[in-house]
PLY file of the C-alpha trace (Angstrom):
ply
format ascii 1.0
element vertex 162
property float x
property float y
property float z
element edge 161
property int vertex1
property int vertex2
end_header
-0.01 0.10 -0.01
1.45 3.38 -1.02
1.96 6.08 1.69
-0.99 8.18 2.32
-1.27 11.80 3.49
-1.82 10.33 7.03
1.56 8.53 6.95
3.54 10.96 4.77
5.30 12.13 8.04
6.15 8.79 9.17
9.80 7.69 9.39
11.83 4.78 11.05
13.56 6.58 13.84
15.48 4.18 16.14
16.21 0.50 17.56
16.81 0.11 21.15
19.12 -2.63 22.26
19.55 -3.36 26.18
23.33 -3.30 27.32
25.07 -4.65 30.44
28.02 -2.17 30.66
27.52 1.41 29.07
31.20 2.26 29.25
31.93 -0.93 27.18
29.32 -0.56 24.69
29.77 3.10 24.19
33.60 2.61 23.64
32.48 -0.35 21.04
29.92 1.85 19.04
32.00 5.14 19.13
35.50 3.90 18.72
34.97 0.65 16.55
31.71 1.20 14.82
32.25 5.16 14.18
29.02 6.39 15.47
28.45 9.46 17.52
26.76 9.83 21.07
23.83 12.36 20.22
22.38 12.17 23.68
22.26 10.68 27.10
19.16 10.64 29.22
19.40 9.54 32.87
15.89 7.96 33.61
16.44 7.12 37.36
17.15 3.48 37.34
18.03 3.23 33.73
19.93 5.47 31.18
19.31 6.07 27.42
22.27 6.49 25.04
21.28 7.46 21.66
23.89 7.27 18.83
24.07 7.70 15.15
26.47 7.98 12.15
27.20 11.65 11.51
25.67 12.34 7.96
27.17 15.70 7.62
25.30 17.27 10.61
28.74 17.88 12.66
27.17 16.69 15.83
30.38 17.31 17.73
29.59 21.22 17.20
26.13 20.90 18.44
24.97 21.88 21.62
23.15 18.97 23.60
19.91 20.44 23.01
20.52 20.52 19.17
21.78 16.94 19.19
18.62 16.02 21.14
16.41 17.46 18.23
18.61 16.20 15.76
18.14 12.54 17.03
14.43 12.84 16.85
14.33 14.26 13.44
16.37 11.48 11.82
16.34 7.88 10.75
19.05 5.13 11.72
19.44 6.02 15.53
20.42 3.49 17.90
19.46 3.66 21.34
21.37 1.56 24.12
19.57 1.29 27.26
21.36 0.50 30.35
19.54 -0.79 33.44
21.56 0.45 36.38
23.48 -2.38 38.33
23.85 -4.91 35.61
27.48 -4.24 35.10
28.27 -5.22 38.55
26.00 -8.06 39.05
27.89 -11.34 38.90
24.77 -13.43 38.57
23.52 -11.44 35.66
23.28 -13.83 32.62
23.27 -11.09 29.84
20.49 -10.36 27.44
18.91 -12.65 24.82
20.23 -11.58 21.32
17.35 -13.08 19.77
19.46 -15.55 17.91
19.83 -18.24 20.41
16.53 -19.72 18.95
16.78 -18.75 15.37
13.64 -17.92 13.59
12.30 -16.45 16.64
12.20 -12.61 17.09
15.01 -10.37 16.72
17.90 -11.17 14.66
20.42 -8.20 13.88
21.28 -4.76 13.13
23.26 -3.91 9.85
25.62 -1.36 8.76
27.00 -0.57 5.34
30.53 0.08 4.52
32.35 1.06 1.32
34.81 -1.99 1.39
33.71 -5.08 3.47
37.11 -6.62 3.20
38.75 -3.68 4.43
36.24 -3.11 7.29
36.59 -6.74 8.43
40.30 -6.49 8.51
40.04 -3.48 10.90
37.57 -5.26 13.08
40.01 -8.25 13.33
42.90 -6.01 14.14
40.71 -4.31 16.85
39.75 -7.76 18.36
35.95 -7.73 17.66
34.49 -11.32 17.73
33.11 -12.62 14.39
29.99 -14.41 14.21
30.55 -15.27 10.39
33.56 -14.09 8.41
33.40 -13.44 4.85
34.67 -16.66 3.76
32.25 -18.34 5.80
28.94 -19.88 4.27
27.32 -19.10 1.14
26.96 -15.30 1.53
30.69 -14.28 0.84
29.74 -10.61 0.65
28.55 -10.11 4.17
29.95 -10.70 7.62
28.51 -10.74 11.08
30.44 -9.14 14.19
29.20 -9.25 17.81
29.06 -6.20 20.10
30.15 -6.76 23.89
26.46 -7.95 24.60
26.33 -10.31 21.85
24.16 -8.73 19.39
24.93 -9.59 15.89
25.75 -6.62 13.59
25.82 -7.59 9.85
28.62 -5.71 7.74
27.48 -5.21 4.18
28.74 -3.29 1.27
26.93 -0.10 0.55
26.58 -1.29 -3.02
24.81 -4.45 -2.07
21.54 -5.10 -4.30
19.18 -7.61 -2.77
0 1
1 2
2 3
3 4
4 5
5 6
6 7
7 8
8 9
9 10
10 11
11 12
12 13
13 14
14 15
15 16
16 17
17 18
18 19
19 20
20 21
21 22
22 23
23 24
24 25
25 26
26 27
27 28
28 29
29 30
30 31
31 32
32 33
33 34
34 35
35 36
36 37
37 38
38 39
39 40
40 41
41 42
42 43
43 44
44 45
45 46
46 47
47 48
48 49
49 50
50 51
51 52
52 53
53 54
54 55
55 56
56 57
57 58
58 59
59 60
60 61
61 62
62 63
63 64
64 65
65 66
66 67
67 68
68 69
69 70
70 71
71 72
72 73
73 74
74 75
75 76
76 77
77 78
78 79
79 80
80 81
81 82
82 83
83 84
84 85
85 86
86 87
87 88
88 89
89 90
90 91
91 92
92 93
93 94
94 95
95 96
96 97
97 98
98 99
99 100
100 101
101 102
102 103
103 104
104 105
105 106
106 107
107 108
108 109
109 110
110 111
111 112
112 113
113 114
114 115
115 116
116 117
117 118
118 119
119 120
120 121
121 122
122 123
123 124
124 125
125 126
126 127
127 128
128 129
129 130
130 131
131 132
132 133
133 134
134 135
135 136
136 137
137 138
138 139
139 140
140 141
141 142
142 143
143 144
144 145
145 146
146 147
147 148
148 149
149 150
150 151
151 152
152 153
153 154
154 155
155 156
156 157
157 158
158 159
159 160
160 161
């Protein structure tokens, strides 16, 4: 069904992942994946972190208020939610990535890169854990890496045509 006047302003804004340790996850998503932290919201017993790739907005030069508005007005935002205390809880078993029982629910997020081989070599050098390397399986043009909480991140070429 085509978009209608009622849905013309709708856009996909963000995906939320729960994380055990925000310091570890923020370092991964900013330093390894290359996203920018747009905003952080302390909600009492949990904290929300909003990240996105800078698409020419120059987030680092924006005020916190401007970054907060930018996250609400764009697509492709990643929200990391940290429930306070999980990082210190030795009995915490982690979050379900959605892939322990394939075909049932959440599977992965994906990023596009100009050169998948080059990106995978960099991930390898940085010690990122792989779920699927380029040479594994039938789909040799994509890889899957794991974030610190075990969520799968598909790495695909920006020119991939499905």
